[in-house]
C-alpha positions as CSV (number, residue, x, y, z in Angstrom):
1,X,10.3,78.7,0.2
2,X,9.8,75.9,2.8
3,X,6.6,76.0,4.9
4,X,5.0,73.7,7.4
5,X,1.4,73.4,6.2
6,X,-1.8,72.0,7.5
7,X,-4.1,70.3,5.0
8,X,-6.7,69.2,7.5
9,X,-7.9,70.3,11.0
10,X,-8.3,68.2,14.1
11,X,-6.3,67.0,17.1
12,X,-4.7,64.3,15.0
13,X,-3.8,66.6,12.1
14,X,-0.1,66.8,11.2
15,X,2.0,69.5,9.6
16,X,3.5,68.7,6.2
17,X,6.7,70.2,4.7
18,X,5.8,72.0,1.5
19,X,7.2,74.4,-1.0
20,X,5.5,77.7,-1.7
21,X,6.3,80.9,-3.6
22,X,8.1,83.5,-1.5
23,X,5.7,86.5,-0.8
24,X,6.4,89.8,-2.4
25,X,6.1,93.2,-0.6
26,X,2.9,95.1,-1.1
27,X,2.0,98.6,0.1
28,X,2.1,98.9,3.9
29,X,3.9,95.6,4.3
30,X,7.4,94.0,4.6
31,X,8.7,90.6,3.7
32,X,10.5,89.0,6.7
33,X,13.0,86.2,6.7
34,X,11.6,84.3,9.7
35,X,14.3,83.1,12.2
36,X,12.0,81.9,15.0
37,X,8.3,81.6,16.0
38,X,6.7,80.7,19.3
39,X,3.7,78.5,19.9
40,X,0.7,80.0,21.7
41,X,-2.4,78.2,23.0
42,X,-4.5,79.9,20.3
43,X,-2.2,78.2,17.6
44,X,-3.0,74.8,19.0
45,X,-6.7,75.6,19.3
46,X,-6.8,76.6,15.6
47,X,-5.2,73.3,14.6
48,X,-7.5,71.2,16.9
49,X,-10.8,73.1,16.3
50,X,-10.4,74.4,12.8
51,X,-13.5,76.0,11.4
52,X,-15.2,75.8,14.7
53,X,-13.2,79.0,15.4
54,X,-14.2,82.0,13.3
55,X,-10.5,83.1,13.1
56,X,-9.1,79.9,11.5
57,X,-7.5,80.2,8.1
58,X,-8.8,78.3,5.1
59,X,-6.9,75.1,4.2
60,X,-4.2,74.6,3.3
61,X,-3.0,76.8,6.1
62,X,0.3,78.1,7.4
63,X,-0.1,78.9,11.1
64,X,2.2,80.7,13.5
65,X,1.4,84.2,14.9
66,X,4.6,85.3,16.7
67,X,7.9,85.7,14.9
68,X,11.3,87.3,15.0
69,X,13.3,87.8,11.8
70,X,15.1,90.1,9.4
71,X,13.4,92.4,6.8
72,X,14.2,91.2,3.3
73,X,12.0,93.6,1.3
74,X,9.8,96.6,2.0
75,X,6.6,97.9,0.4
76,X,6.8,101.1,-1.7
77,X,5.3,103.3,1.1
78,X,7.1,101.8,4.1
79,X,9.4,104.5,5.4
80,X,10.1,103.6,9.1
81,X,11.8,100.2,8.3
82,X,14.7,99.2,6.1
83,X,16.0,96.0,4.5
84,X,18.2,94.3,7.1
85,X,16.3,95.5,10.2
86,X,15.8,92.9,12.9
87,X,12.1,92.9,13.8
88,X,9.5,91.0,15.8
89,X,5.7,90.9,15.9
90,X,2.5,89.0,15.9
91,X,1.3,89.4,12.3
92,X,-0.1,86.2,10.8
93,X,-1.4,82.6,11.2
94,X,-5.1,83.4,11.3
95,X,-7.9,84.4,8.9
96,X,-6.3,85.3,5.5
97,X,-2.9,86.1,7.0
98,X,-0.1,83.6,6.3
99,X,1.7,82.6,9.4
100,X,5.3,82.3,10.6
101,X,5.8,78.5,10.1
102,X,7.7,79.4,6.9
103,X,11.0,80.7,5.8
104,X,9.4,84.0,4.8
105,X,6.2,85.8,5.7
106,X,4.4,89.0,4.6
107,X,3.8,91.2,7.6
108,X,1.8,94.4,8.0
109,X,4.4,97.0,9.0
110,X,2.0,98.4,11.6
111,X,2.1,95.2,13.6
112,X,5.8,94.9,14.0
113,X,8.7,96.7,15.7
114,X,12.5,96.5,15.9
115,X,13.3,93.6,18.2
116,X,15.0,94.1,21.5
117,X,18.7,94.5,21.0
118,X,19.5,92.4,24.0
119,X,17.5,89.4,22.9
120,X,18.3,86.6,20.5
121,X,15.8,85.8,17.7
122,X,14.6,82.9,19.7
123,X,14.0,85.0,22.8
124,X,12.3,87.8,20.9
125,X,9.9,85.4,19.1
126,X,8.5,84.4,22.5
127,X,7.3,87.9,23.4
128,X,4.7,89.5,21.0
129,X,1.3,87.9,21.6
130,X,1.8,87.4,25.4
131,X,3.6,90.7,25.8
132,X,0.9,92.7,24.1
133,X,-1.8,90.9,26.0
134,X,-0.1,91.6,29.4
135,X,0.6,95.2,28.5
136,X,-3.0,95.9,27.3
137,X,-4.6,94.3,30.3
138,X,-2.6,96.1,32.9
139,X,-2.9,99.4,31.2
140,X,-6.6,99.0,30.7
141,X,-6.9,98.3,34.4
142,X,-4.9,101.5,35.1
143,X,-2.2,99.9,37.2
144,X,-0.2,102.5,39.1
145,X,2.5,102.7,41.7
146,X,1.6,101.4,45.1
147,X,-1.3,99.2,44.1
148,X,-1.6,95.5,44.9
149,X,-1.8,93.2,41.9
150,X,-2.6,89.5,41.8
151,X,-1.6,87.6,38.6
152,X,-3.4,84.3,38.3
153,X,-1.1,81.9,36.4
154,X,2.0,83.9,37.1
155,X,4.5,81.4,35.6
156,X,2.6,81.1,32.3
157,X,3.2,82.8,29.0
158,X,1.1,85.9,29.6
159,X,1.4,85.7,33.4
160,X,5.1,85.9,33.8
161,X,5.2,89.0,31.7
162,X,2.2,90.5,33.5
163,X,4.2,90.1,36.7
164,X,7.2,91.9,35.4
165,X,5.3,94.8,33.7
166,X,3.1,95.3,36.8
167,X,6.3,95.5,38.9
168,X,7.7,98.0,36.4
169,X,4.6,100.1,36.9
170,X,5.3,100.2,40.6
171,X,2.8,97.7,41.9
172,X,3.3,95.2,44.7
173,X,2.7,91.9,42.9
174,X,1.6,88.5,44.0
175,X,1.0,85.5,41.7
176,X,-0.5,82.1,41.7
177,X,0.9,78.9,40.4
178,X,1.7,75.4,41.8
179,X,4.8,73.2,42.2
180,X,8.3,74.1,42.9
181,X,9.2,75.1,39.4
182,X,6.4,77.6,39.0
183,X,6.9,79.0,42.5
184,X,10.6,79.6,41.7
185,X,9.8,81.4,38.5
186,X,7.2,83.7,40.2
187,X,9.7,84.5,43.0
188,X,12.5,85.1,40.5
189,X,10.5,87.7,38.7
190,X,9.8,89.5,41.9
191,X,6.3,88.5,42.9
192,X,5.0,86.9,46.1
193,X,4.4,83.2,45.1
194,X,1.1,81.7,46.1
195,X,0.4,77.9,45.5
196,X,-3.2,77.8,44.5
197,X,-3.5,74.1,45.5
198,X,-2.6,74.7,49.1
199,X,-3.2,78.3,49.9
200,X,-6.6,79.6,51.0
201,X,-7.8,82.9,49.6
202,X,-8.6,84.4,52.9
203,X,-5.1,83.5,54.1
204,X,-3.2,85.1,51.3
205,X,-5.5,88.2,51.3
206,X,-4.6,88.7,55.0
207,X,-0.9,88.2,54.3
208,X,-0.6,90.4,51.2
209,X,-3.4,93.0,51.4
210,X,-4.3,93.2,55.1
211,X,-7.6,91.3,54.1
212,X,-8.7,94.3,51.9
213,X,-8.3,92.4,48.6
214,X,-6.2,93.2,45.6
215,X,-6.7,96.4,43.6
216,X,-6.1,94.7,40.3
217,X,-6.3,91.0,39.3
218,X,-4.9,89.8,36.0
219,X,-6.4,86.4,35.5
220,X,-4.6,84.6,32.8
221,X,-6.4,81.3,33.7
222,X,-9.9,82.7,33.4
223,X,-13.1,80.6,32.9
224,X,-14.2,79.1,36.2
225,X,-11.2,80.6,37.9
226,X,-12.8,84.0,37.6
227,X,-14.9,83.1,40.7
228,X,-11.6,82.9,42.7
229,X,-10.5,86.3,41.2
230,X,-13.7,87.9,42.3
231,X,-13.3,86.5,45.8
232,X,-9.7,87.9,45.9
233,X,-10.6,91.4,44.6
234,X,-11.0,94.5,46.7
235,X,-14.1,96.7,46.5
236,X,-14.2,98.6,43.2
237,X,-11.2,96.6,42.0
238,X,-10.4,95.8,38.3
239,X,-10.3,92.2,37.1
240,X,-8.7,91.5,33.8
241,X,-9.0,88.2,32.0
242,X,-7.8,86.6,28.8
243,X,-10.3,83.7,29.0
244,X,-14.0,84.6,29.3
245,X,-15.6,81.7,27.2
246,X,-17.7,80.5,30.1
247,X,-21.0,81.0,32.0
248,X,-20.4,82.2,35.6
249,X,-22.3,83.9,38.3
250,X,-21.5,87.6,38.3
251,X,-23.2,88.3,41.6
252,X,-19.9,88.5,43.5
253,X,-18.6,91.1,41.0
254,X,-21.8,93.1,41.4
255,X,-21.7,93.3,45.2
256,X,-18.0,94.4,45.1
257,X,-18.6,96.9,42.2
258,X,-15.9,95.3,40.1
259,X,-14.8,96.3,36.7
260,X,-14.2,93.3,34.3
261,X,-11.9,93.8,31.4
262,X,-11.7,91.1,28.7
263,X,-8.5,91.2,26.6
264,X,-8.6,89.6,23.1
265,X,-5.4,90.9,21.5
266,X,-6.1,89.4,18.1
267,X,-8.9,91.9,17.2
268,X,-6.6,94.4,15.4
269,X,-5.3,91.6,13.2
270,X,-8.8,90.2,12.5
271,X,-10.5,93.4,11.8
272,X,-7.7,95.7,10.6
273,X,-8.6,98.2,13.4
274,X,-5.9,100.1,15.3
275,X,-3.1,97.8,14.1
276,X,-0.5,100.5,14.8
277,X,-1.2,100.2,18.5
278,X,0.4,96.8,18.5
279,X,3.6,98.1,16.8
280,X,3.7,100.9,19.4
281,X,3.3,98.4,22.3
282,X,6.1,96.2,20.9
283,X,8.4,99.2,20.7
284,X,7.7,100.0,24.3
285,X,8.2,96.4,25.3
286,X,11.6,96.4,23.5
287,X,12.6,99.4,25.6
288,X,11.6,97.6,28.8
289,X,13.6,94.5,27.8
290,X,16.7,96.4,26.9
291,X,16.5,98.4,30.1
292,X,16.4,95.1,32.1
293,X,12.8,95.4,33.4
294,X,11.3,92.5,31.4
295,X,12.7,89.2,30.2
296,X,10.9,86.4,28.5
297,X,10.9,82.9,30.0
298,X,11.7,80.1,27.4
299,X,11.1,76.4,27.8
300,X,14.4,74.4,27.7
301,X,13.3,72.1,24.8
302,X,14.4,73.3,21.3
303,X,12.6,72.6,18.1
304,X,13.4,73.1,14.4
305,X,10.8,74.1,11.7
306,X,10.3,70.4,10.7
307,X,9.4,69.6,14.4
308,X,6.3,71.6,14.6
309,X,4.1,68.7,15.7
310,X,6.5,68.0,18.6
311,X,6.5,71.6,19.6
312,X,2.7,71.7,19.7
313,X,2.7,68.5,21.7
314,X,5.2,70.0,24.2
315,X,2.9,73.0,24.8
316,X,-0.2,70.9,25.2
317,X,1.5,68.4,27.5
318,X,1.6,71.0,30.3
319,X,5.3,70.1,30.9
320,X,6.7,73.2,29.4
321,X,7.9,75.9,31.8
322,X,8.1,79.0,29.6
323,X,7.4,79.7,26.0
324,X,7.9,77.0,23.4
325,X,9.8,78.3,20.5
326,X,10.5,76.9,17.0
327,X,13.7,78.0,15.2
328,X,13.4,78.4,11.4
């Protein structure tokens, strides 16, 4: 089978087209014919930082976590999938798990689900990592009908799905971004758009929460921006973040009695703990998609498997609006 393989790590490393044996099904797994895979920030971090990240695969490495495709072979004990099923998931591209930048991949059947019927393979491949992250964060924070939710980075990969899922849960949603394109995306998905470059926190709290602060903040930006999330939070609110690799002053969180939730959705893959939860979430997401409650946003640029370097560059450029997807 054809793969796009890394033989070195670093920002200047390039993917090489190679041939590799097609994987064979083993107990608990399926072999998938990959039709599309999306690029996530963690993928570019693995390429750039390599062994500085404890989750990076040994070289030579086939990256790519998200995929959509068709099951070609099932393991002897897999009973809930069949050959020919169209599936999607986040099941490789780190540690010792071969990724989706290949014509075929071996996937743990617990980490996948039948893809949404209403989506193309390209659209479905954009969902798994960011969808699971958004779902997990909002449910961990206990979002319920009538609450006010602020999504920081509401036009991003995780953010645009957090907006839609929060609205499905009945929340009144606002989201930050900047520029006409991002503001239009946020408004299109049903949230109040807030341009973080021009809006003052006190002003948008007054407009959207009567100055009480938001009940839940989903911060897909994280890091230093958590300070802004603390400032925008109500007393005893929940703050969810996907990026906590920083040192910040937690005093504002203390004096508001905030609960801080850190979402790192790769843990089941890394440690083989509760992997079935990811498959269950993907099944629920597929239902939301097919019922019209959630839709992935895809960048307009298209990339083939041999154009992985260009796809990574597109994501890192900051010019993409929506998920960058590679078609296999």
